[in-house]
C-alpha positions in Angstrom: -1.0 0.1 -3.9 -2.4 1.7 -0.8 0.8 0.8 1.1 2.8 2.4 -1.7 0.8 5.6 -1.4 1.1 5.6 2.3 4.8 5.0 2.4 5.3 7.4 -0.5 3.2 10.0 1.3 5.1 9.6 4.5 8.5 9.8 2.8 7.8 11.9 -0.3 5.7 14.5 1.3 8.9 16.5 1.6 11.6 14.9 -0.7 13.8 14.8 -4.0 17.5 14.0 -5.4 19.8 14.3 -8.5 22.2 11.5 -8.6 20.3 8.3 -8.0 20.7 6.7 -4.6 18.8 3.7 -5.6 19.9 0.4 -7.0 19.6 -3.4 -6.5 21.3 -3.5 -3.1 19.9 -3.0 0.4 18.6 0.5 1.2 21.2 2.1 3.4 20.4 4.5 6.2 23.0 7.3 6.9 22.4 8.0 10.6 24.5 11.2 10.3 21.7 12.9 8.4 18.5 12.5 10.5 15.5 14.4 9.4 14.4 16.8 12.2 11.3 15.9 14.1 9.5 12.7 15.4 9.9 10.4 12.4 12.0 7.5 11.1 13.4 9.5 8.2 17.0 10.1 7.2 18.4 12.1 4.3 20.3 9.9 1.8 23.3 12.2 2.0 24.2 15.7 3.3 21.1 17.8 2.4 22.9 21.1 2.2 22.6 21.4 -1.6 19.0 20.1 -1.8 16.4 22.4 -3.3 14.0 21.5 -0.4 15.3 22.4 3.0 13.2 20.2 5.4 12.8 21.9 8.7 10.7 19.3 10.5 8.6 16.2 9.9 6.4 14.8 12.7 4.6 11.5 12.3 2.0 10.4 14.8 2.1 7.6 15.8 5.8 7.2 15.4 6.5 4.6 14.3 3.4 4.2 12.1 1.0 1.4 13.1 -1.1 -0.8 10.8 -4.8 -0.1 11.2 -4.3 3.4 12.7 -4.5 6.9 11.3 -1.0 8.3 10.5 -0.8 12.0 10.9 1.9 13.7 8.9 3.0 17.3 9.7 5.9 18.8 7.8 7.5 22.1 7.2 10.2 23.1 4.8 11.5 25.7 2.4 11.9 25.4 -1.4 15.0 27.3 -2.5 13.5 27.6 -6.0 10.2 26.9 -7.8 9.7 23.2 -8.7 8.0 22.9 -12.1 6.2 20.1 -13.9 8.4 17.3 -15.1 10.1 16.6 -11.7 10.4 12.9 -10.9 10.5 10.8 -7.8 12.1 7.3 -7.8 10.5 5.2 -5.1 11.9 1.9 -3.8 10.1 -0.1 -1.1 11.6 -3.4 0.2 10.1 -5.9 2.6 13.3 -7.3 4.2 15.5 -8.0 1.1 12.5 -8.4 -1.2 11.9 -5.5 -3.5 8.1 -4.7 -3.6 8.3 -1.4 -5.6 11.1 0.0 -7.7 9.6 2.7 -9.9 9.9 6.2 -11.1 6.8 8.5 -11.1 5.9 12.0 -12.0 6.3 14.1 -8.8 3.4 16.4 -9.7 1.0 13.4 -10.1 2.3 11.8 -6.9 2.0 14.8 -4.6 -1.8 15.1 -5.2 -2.0 12.2 -2.7 -0.9 14.7 0.0 -3.0 17.6 -1.3 -0.2 19.4 -3.0 0.0 20.4 -6.7 2.6 21.7 -9.1 4.2 24.1 -9.5 5.6 24.0 -6.0 6.5 27.7 -5.4 9.7 28.9 -3.9 9.4 29.6 -0.2 7.9 28.1 2.9 5.9 24.8 2.6 3.6 23.4 5.2 1.9 20.0 5.0 -0.6 18.4 7.3 -2.2 15.1 6.2 -4.0 12.2 7.8 -3.5 8.8 6.1 -5.6 5.8 7.1 -3.2 2.8 7.3 -4.7 -0.5 6.3 -4.8 -3.1 9.1 -3.7 -5.7 6.5 -0.1 -4.5 6.3 1.9 -7.6 6.7 4.1 -7.5 9.8 7.8 -7.1 9.2 10.5 -4.6 8.4 10.1 -2.3 5.4 12.8 -0.1 3.9 11.8 2.9 1.8 13.7 5.3 -0.4 12.3 8.4 -2.2 14.8 10.1 -4.5 13.3 13.3 -5.9 14.8 15.5 -8.7 13.8 18.2 -11.1 13.3 17.7 -14.8 16.9 19.0 -15.3 18.2 16.4 -12.7 18.8 18.9 -9.9 18.4 17.3 -6.4 15.2 18.3 -4.6 15.8 15.8 -1.7 16.3 12.1 -1.0 14.9 10.4 2.0 15.2 6.9 3.4 13.4 5.1 6.3 13.1 1.7 8.0 9.6 1.1 9.4 8.6 -2.1 11.2 5.0 -3.1 11.5 3.8 -5.5 14.2 0.6 -7.5 14.6 
């Protein structure tokens, strides 16, 4: 579950979406929609209509390394207030094996990165250190975080591929 929290923190610290981008197939990366900054993140689709405009996400180290502290710094702008009831669907795959495929309450989840609901309209800044366990099995992980309001409006949707080595 620590890996889930870590990957979710890294991806969801700044993310949400209305029409589901998740399903039983491989998580696809759309390289046309890179998230600005030093990170392995991509938007699932054109983010122009997202309620969260992500300005920059920096991860250090990038890519993340097992057994090291991951520093996440992110800035963005909420186009409107995000109330209780927002959801995040998280999918984590190890190769083709689905490790996690679940929906969670966004407001419960963001407490892991020291945020709380409601998320007010306007500028958002996040700075968080996450201790990555050294026991993360080596291999390629695919992550998708699809975030949407209680009314189904897209907040953001992010994907990433992260490879851990021994």
